[in-house]
C-alpha positions in Angstrom: 114.5 93.8 142.0 111.0 95.5 142.1 107.9 93.4 141.6 106.2 93.8 138.4 102.8 92.8 136.9 102.5 90.1 134.3 102.5 91.1 130.6 100.5 89.1 128.1 101.2 89.6 124.4 98.8 89.0 121.5 99.1 88.6 117.8 96.4 90.9 116.4 94.9 90.8 112.9 93.4 94.3 113.0 94.3 96.5 116.0 91.3 98.8 115.5 89.0 95.8 116.1 90.9 94.5 119.1 90.7 91.0 117.6 92.8 88.8 119.8 94.0 85.7 117.9 96.9 84.3 119.9 98.0 84.7 123.6 101.3 84.1 125.2 102.5 84.8 128.7 105.9 86.4 129.5 107.1 87.9 132.8 107.7 91.6 132.4 111.1 91.2 134.0 112.3 89.9 130.6 111.6 93.3 129.0 114.5 95.8 129.2 114.5 98.1 132.2 114.5 101.1 129.9 111.0 100.1 128.7 109.5 100.4 132.2 111.5 103.0 134.2 108.8 103.0 137.0 107.7 100.0 139.0 104.0 99.1 138.4 103.7 97.5 141.8 101.5 94.5 142.6 97.7 94.7 142.5 96.3 93.5 145.9 92.8 92.7 144.5 91.4 91.0 141.4 93.2 92.4 138.4 91.3 94.2 135.6 91.9 94.0 131.9 93.6 96.9 130.1 94.9 96.9 126.5 98.0 99.0 126.1 99.8 100.2 122.9 103.4 101.0 123.6 105.7 103.4 121.9 107.8 102.2 118.9 110.9 101.4 121.0 109.1 98.7 123.0 107.3 97.5 119.8 110.7 97.0 118.1 112.0 95.0 121.1 108.9 92.8 121.1 109.2 92.2 117.4 112.9 91.4 117.7 111.9 88.6 120.2 109.5 87.4 117.6 106.5 87.7 119.9 104.5 89.7 117.4 105.1 89.2 113.6 105.4 92.6 112.0 103.3 91.7 109.0 100.3 91.2 111.4 100.4 95.0 112.0 99.8 96.2 108.5 96.0 96.3 108.8 96.1 98.3 112.0 98.2 100.9 113.6 101.6 100.0 112.2 104.6 100.4 114.5 102.5 99.5 117.6 102.2 96.3 119.6 99.2 95.5 121.7 99.7 94.0 125.1 97.5 93.0 128.0 98.6 94.0 131.4 97.1 93.3 134.9 97.9 96.8 136.2 97.5 98.4 139.6 95.6 101.6 139.9 96.5 104.5 142.1 100.2 105.6 142.3 101.5 102.7 140.3 99.3 103.3 137.3 100.0 107.1 137.5 103.8 106.2 137.4 103.2 104.2 134.2 101.2 107.0 132.6 103.8 109.6 133.4 106.5 107.2 132.2 105.0 106.7 128.7 103.4 110.2 128.5 102.1 111.2 125.1 102.7 107.9 123.3 100.4 105.6 125.2 96.9 104.5 124.5 94.7 102.6 127.0 91.6 100.6 126.5 89.7 99.4 129.6 86.3 98.2 130.8 83.9 101.0 131.7 84.1 100.8 135.5 87.9 100.7 135.5 87.9 103.4 132.9 86.1 105.8 135.2 88.6 105.1 138.0 91.5 105.7 135.6 89.9 108.9 134.3 89.9 110.4 137.8 93.5 109.5 138.2 94.4 110.8 134.8 92.9 114.2 135.7 95.2 114.3 138.7 98.3 113.0 136.8 98.3 115.4 133.9 96.2 118.3 132.8 96.8 117.4 129.2 94.8 114.2 129.2 91.7 114.2 127.0 89.0 111.4 127.1 86.9 110.2 124.2 84.5 107.3 124.2 84.3 104.3 121.9 82.7 100.8 122.1 84.3 97.5 121.4 83.2 93.9 121.7 86.3 92.8 123.5 86.8 89.1 123.1 89.7 86.9 124.0 90.9 83.4 123.2 90.9 81.0 126.2 94.2 81.3 128.0 95.9 78.5 129.9 96.1 80.6 133.1 94.8 83.8 134.6 92.6 84.6 131.6 89.6 86.8 132.1 86.8 87.8 129.6 85.1 91.1 129.1 82.9 90.3 126.2 80.6 93.1 125.0 81.8 95.5 127.7 81.5 99.2 127.0 85.1 100.4 126.6 86.5 103.9 127.0 89.3 104.8 124.7 91.8 107.1 126.5 94.1 109.2 124.5 97.2 110.5 126.3 98.1 112.4 123.1 95.5 113.3 120.6 97.4 111.4 118.0 100.9 110.2 117.2 103.4 112.9 116.4 101.6 115.6 118.4 103.0 114.8 121.8 105.6 117.5 121.5 103.1 120.2 120.4 102.3 123.0 122.7 100.0 126.0 122.6 97.4 126.6 119.9 98.5 123.8 117.6 98.1 121.2 120.3 94.7 122.6 121.3 93.5 122.6 117.7 94.7 119.0 117.3 92.8 117.9 120.4 89.6 119.7 119.3 89.8 117.8 116.0 90.2 114.5 117.9 87.3 115.2 120.2 84.9 116.5 117.5 85.3 113.8 114.9 82.8 111.0 115.2 83.6 107.4 114.1 81.4 106.0 111.3 78.3 104.3 112.6 78.0 100.9 110.9 74.8 99.0 110.8 75.5 95.4 111.6 74.2 94.1 108.2 73.1 95.9 105.1 72.4 94.9 101.5 73.2 96.8 98.3 71.1 96.3 95.1 73.3 97.1 92.1 72.3 97.3 88.4 75.6 95.6 87.6 78.8 94.6 89.5 81.9 94.6 87.3 85.5 93.7 88.1 88.9 94.1 86.6 88.6 90.7 84.8 85.5 92.0 82.9 83.1 89.8 84.8 79.6 91.2 85.1 76.8 90.3 87.5 73.5 91.9 86.6 70.9 92.8 89.2 73.4 91.9 91.9 72.8 92.0 95.7 75.9 92.6 97.8 75.5 91.8 101.5 77.8 93.7 103.9 78.3 92.9 107.6 80.1 95.7 109.4 83.2 96.4 107.3 83.3 93.2 105.2 81.4 91.8 102.3 79.7 88.5 103.1 78.0 87.6 99.8 77.6 88.7 96.2 74.9 87.2 94.1 71.4 87.6 92.7 69.4 86.2 95.6 67.0 88.7 97.4 68.4 90.7 100.3 68.1 89.0 103.8 65.0 89.8 105.7 65.1 92.8 108.0 68.3 94.4 106.7 68.6 97.9 105.4 68.7 98.0 101.6 70.6 100.6 99.6 69.1 100.9 96.1 71.8 101.5 93.5 70.0 99.6 90.7 70.5 102.5 88.2 74.3 102.3 88.7 77.2 100.0 87.9 79.3 99.0 91.0 83.0 98.5 91.0 85.6 97.8 93.8 87.0 100.8 95.6 90.0 102.1 93.7 93.6 102.4 95.0 95.9 105.3 94.3 99.4 104.1 95.0 101.2 107.5 94.9 99.9 110.4 96.8 101.2 113.2 99.1 98.1 113.6 101.2 99.7 116.0 103.7 100.4 118.6 100.9 97.5 121.1 101.5 96.9 124.4 99.9 94.0 126.8 100.2 93.6 128.8 97.0 91.8 131.5 99.0 94.9 132.0 101.2 96.6 134.4 98.8 99.7 132.2 98.7 101.1 129.8 96.1 101.4 126.1 97.0 105.2 126.2 97.3 105.3 129.5 99.1 103.1 128.8 102.1 104.3 129.6 105.7 105.3 126.6 107.8 102.5 125.2 110.0 102.5 123.1 113.2 102.0 119.4 112.4 98.6 119.4 114.2 97.3 122.2 111.9 98.5 120.4 108.8 96.8 117.2 109.9 93.5 119.1 110.4 93.7 120.9 107.0 94.9 117.7 105.1 91.6 116.1 106.0 90.2 118.0 103.0 92.6 116.2 100.7 91.4 112.9 102.2 87.8 113.9 101.6 88.4 114.9 98.0 90.2 111.7 97.3 87.2 109.7 98.4 85.1 111.7 96.0 87.0 110.1 93.1 86.1 106.6 94.2 89.6 106.0 95.7 89.2 104.2 99.1 92.9 103.3 99.7 96.1 105.2 99.1 99.8 104.6 99.4 101.3 107.9 100.6 104.9 108.4 99.5 106.5 111.2 101.5 105.5 113.5 104.3 107.2 115.4 107.1 106.5 115.8 110.7 104.9 112.3 111.0 101.6 113.9 109.8 101.0 110.9 107.4 101.3 108.6 110.4 98.7 110.7 112.3 96.3 110.7 109.4 96.7 106.9 108.9 96.0 106.2 112.5 93.1 108.7 112.8 91.4 107.1 109.8 92.0 103.6 111.1 90.5 104.7 114.4 87.5 106.2 112.7 88.4 109.7 113.9 89.0 111.1 110.4 87.1 110.4 107.2 89.4 109.4 104.5 90.9 106.5 102.4 92.8 103.7 104.0 96.4 104.8 104.1 99.7 103.0 103.8 102.4 105.5 104.5 106.2 106.0 104.0 106.9 108.9 106.4 109.9 111.0 105.4 111.5 109.9 102.1 115.2 109.2 102.0 117.2 111.5 99.7 120.8 111.9 98.8 122.6 114.4 101.0 123.2 117.9 99.6 126.7 118.7 98.2 129.2 119.0 101.1 127.0 117.2 103.6 128.2 114.0 105.3 127.4 110.8 103.5 124.3 108.9 104.6 124.1 105.3 105.7 121.2 104.2 103.6 120.7 101.0 105.5 120.4 102.9 108.7 118.1 105.4 107.1 115.7 102.6 106.0 115.7 101.0 109.4 114.9 104.3 111.1 111.9 104.7 108.8 110.6 101.3 109.8 111.2 102.0 113.5 109.3 105.3 113.2 106.2 103.4 111.9 106.4 103.5 108.1 104.5 100.9 106.1 106.7 101.5 103.1 110.2 103.0 102.6 110.5 105.7 100.0 113.8 106.6 98.3 114.3 109.6 96.1 116.8 108.1 93.6 116.9 111.1 91.2 116.1 114.7 90.8 112.8 115.8 89.2 109.8 117.3 90.9 107.1 119.9 90.3 108.2 121.9 87.2 111.6 120.3 87.0 112.0 117.2 84.8 115.7 116.8 85.6 116.5 113.1 85.2 119.9 113.2 87.0 120.4 110.1 89.2 121.4 111.0 92.8 121.5 107.7 94.7 123.8 104.9 93.6 122.9 101.3 93.0 124.9 100.3 96.1 123.0 102.7 98.3 119.6 101.7 96.8 120.4 98.1 97.4 121.5 98.7 101.0 118.2 100.5 101.8 116.1 97.9 100.0 117.8 95.0 101.7 117.4 96.7 105.1 113.7 97.4 104.6 113.0 93.9 103.3 114.7 92.4 106.3 112.1 94.3 108.4 109.3 93.1 106.1 108.8 96.5 104.6 108.5 97.1 100.8 110.3 99.9 99.0 109.3 102.5 96.4 112.0 104.3 94.5 111.5 107.6 92.7 113.5 108.1 89.5 112.8 110.4 86.6 115.5 109.1 84.3 116.4 105.7 82.8 119.6 105.0 84.7 117.9 105.4 88.1 115.0 103.2 87.0 117.4 100.5 85.9 119.3 100.6 89.1 116.2 100.7 91.2 114.9 97.5 89.5 118.2 95.8 89.9 118.3 96.8 93.6 115.0 95.0 94.2 112.6 97.8 94.6 109.0 96.7 94.9 107.8 99.6 92.8 109.3 102.3 90.6 107.8 105.8 90.6 108.0 107.9 87.4 110.5 107.3 84.6 111.1 107.7 80.9 113.2 106.2 78.1 113.2 102.7 79.7 115.4 100.4 77.6 114.4 96.8 76.6 116.7 95.3 79.2 115.1 97.3 82.1 111.6 96.4 80.9 112.5 92.7 80.6 114.0 92.8 84.1 110.8 94.4 85.5 108.8 91.6 83.9 111.1 88.9 85.3 111.1 90.3 88.8 107.5 91.3 88.9 108.4 94.9 89.7 105.4 97.2 89.6 105.8 100.4 87.6 103.9 103.6 88.7 104.6 106.0 85.7 102.5 108.9 87.1 102.0 110.3 83.6 99.1 112.5 84.7 100.9 114.5 87.4 102.9 116.5 84.8 99.6 117.2 83.0 98.5 118.7 86.3 101.6 120.9 86.6 101.0 122.2 83.0 97.4 123.1 83.7 98.1 124.5 87.2 101.1 126.6 86.1 99.2 129.8 87.1 98.6 128.5 90.6 102.3 127.6 91.1 103.6 130.6 89.2 105.8 128.4 86.9 107.8 130.3 84.3 106.7 129.9 80.7 109.9 128.1 79.6 109.2 125.2 82.1 106.1 124.1 80.3 107.5 122.6 77.0 109.9 120.3 79.0 107.0 119.1 81.0 105.0 118.4 77.9 107.9 116.6 76.3 108.3 114.5 79.4 104.7 113.5 79.3 105.1 112.1 75.7 108.2 110.1 76.7 106.5 108.9 79.8 103.5 107.7 77.8 105.7 106.0 75.2 107.6 104.1 77.8 104.3 103.1 79.4 103.1 101.8 76.1 106.2 99.7 75.6 106.2 98.4 79.1 102.5 97.4 79.0 103.0 95.6 75.7 105.9 93.7 77.2 103.9 92.6 80.3 105.1 94.9 83.0 102.7 95.3 85.9 101.4 98.9 86.0 99.6 100.6 88.9 97.6 103.8 89.0 99.4 106.5 90.9 98.4 110.2 90.7 101.3 111.8 92.6 98.6 114.1 93.9 99.6 117.3 95.8 97.7 120.4 96.7 94.9 121.1 94.3 95.3 117.9 92.4 93.3 116.0 95.0 90.0 115.2 93.4 91.8 114.3 90.1 93.3 111.1 91.4 92.0 108.7 88.7 92.9 110.7 85.6 95.9 108.4 85.1 93.5 105.7 83.9 92.8 107.8 80.7 96.6 107.8 79.9 96.7 104.0 80.4 94.0 103.5 77.8 96.0 105.8 75.5 98.9 103.4 76.2 96.9 100.5 74.8 94.9 99.1 77.7 91.2 98.3 77.6 89.1 100.0 80.2 89.0 96.7 82.2 92.8 96.5 82.1 93.0 100.1 83.3 90.6 99.2 86.1 93.0 96.5 87.1 95.8 99.1 87.6 93.5 100.7 90.3 92.2 97.5 91.9 93.8 94.1 91.7 97.4 95.1 90.8 97.8 97.7 93.6 96.0 95.5 96.1 98.7 92.8 95.5 101.4 95.4 95.7 100.2 96.4 99.1 100.0 92.8 100.2 96.2 92.9 100.4 95.1 90.9 97.4 92.8 88.9 99.7 90.9 91.8 101.2 91.2 94.8 98.8 90.6 95.4 95.1 87.6 93.2 94.5 83.9 92.8 95.4 83.9 89.3 96.9 83.1 87.6 100.3 85.7 88.4 102.9 86.9 91.6 101.3 86.6 95.0 102.8 83.3 96.6 101.8 85.0 99.2 99.6 82.4 99.7 96.9 81.9 102.5 94.3 78.8 103.2 92.2 79.4 104.8 88.8 77.0 106.2 86.2 77.6 104.4 83.0 79.5 101.4 81.7 83.2 101.4 82.9 84.1 98.5 80.6 83.1 100.5 77.6 84.3 103.9 78.5 87.2 104.6 80.9 85.9 108.1 81.5 83.1 106.6 83.6 85.7 105.7 86.2 87.1 109.2 86.1 84.0 111.4 86.0 81.1 109.1 86.8 81.6 108.3 90.5 78.3 108.9 92.3 78.5 106.9 95.5 81.3 105.5 97.7 81.4 103.1 100.6 84.6 102.5 102.4 84.8 99.7 105.0 81.0 99.4 105.2 80.4 103.2 105.8 78.9 105.4 103.1 81.4 108.3 102.7 80.2 109.8 99.4 76.6 110.0 98.2 75.7 112.1 95.1 72.6 109.9 94.4 69.1 109.8 95.9 69.9 106.3 97.1 69.7 107.3 100.7 66.1 108.2 100.2 65.5 104.7 98.7 66.6 102.7 101.7 64.0 100.3 102.8 63.6 97.3 105.0 64.5 94.1 103.2 61.7 91.8 102.5 
């Protein structure tokens, strides 16, 4: 039996902050041999502290042993587990690096980082090094605990980002260049925002408000003067609302109108290239005041890469909760799918949500044919819920919606002609409906871009009317509704137009705002840190020109300034020139 170093596992609230909340000690011999095919040896001198994020196979093993509750991962890099390891340098560390290859990330104190950097250069020519600073703090441990508080920390990336480890050639180089060139947001420790008004989804208004932000969180909201010595952002001519949430996007669907192609006729790209290009979709989403999205379907793990890059501060974009590849019924003649197994594989891959395509219907097609049975929906939902992952089910028609609700889906995407029984079942279960009325308006208006035939437009328009009518009835009955754009390609930048349809369905502007703030925050399991401007919440703050409680269009066309997690990401005001030292 080879000698191994000791592994220490931690429960982590937000991986990107390296906030260590709980510490346990377990000999590494208890981990399966397949997890560590190379001996790490024994360090002869005083051990140094290194944070390691292992590939999903090890993460799944640790979660199975209940060392790390999976729900603790949702605010960070989902599908990863952070461990502390007293590792040896030299040959033993190189063996570990080569063993885990492109999936590993290492965080280490600066002096150790320099030593590791030299060894990395010898171990593999593909290693790239970027720098980042953390205040690395630890709870007191019973034994062998060391502290490196306030150390400068190097962030080593053995692969530029998840999903690109298998890339070679120009695509890999492009991905690395993106990684190396993007700069994390610089956050002032404390800043204050003066707002003309602060409004929320309950219709509450605070006039002449002062919001104090410390790093990425709101610490106070009131009318007292800003604290002395802090930077002050002057938004007194604007109304401030919480950052909005779009719960149905396809962020990785990029199209350049100048390319001479149509959105659905583009040549295939390497995953790294798509990741770089899709950053434009992320930027345009922020312009609409949307600071969080749920992304429901992507290929090549590009959505995982975007989520992780944004969480790491290496890409500018909304906070992302992602589903990876959606689960669809097999084509005619193909072998049957085990939907339970399919759901489990999505969770193991790193998905925050599981997406099931329960019917046909997409783009110019409004075919409502159900393609996944109730039994298969239920198998997938039960498997995902057993892994603490929620489920969204796509269904264009009423039978698929009914079965998806019965199966226990957390949200239903699309749908028309809902009957009273289905609506009542949604109310009883608390199912959130995301009708995505506006996405078919987009297809009608973008028919030229897509090259849709003229005879496809009347069915799209008819579907819109049925979709709106079912939304009207569902809202009146008390169904929870959430804003989802179903944005693809050139629809990014139009993410919030669904709110106008909700007002047509009978909502007040404040109720429509709730579909983009408090309701989706609860759907995502983040009702205590997203969807409101209040102490302890993320500093996701949007300034709009006008009164959003009187006119819903203010939310759609009036966004002038956006802060996401304490960083200003959109500024179409002169507020930056009005910053001044607080008095």
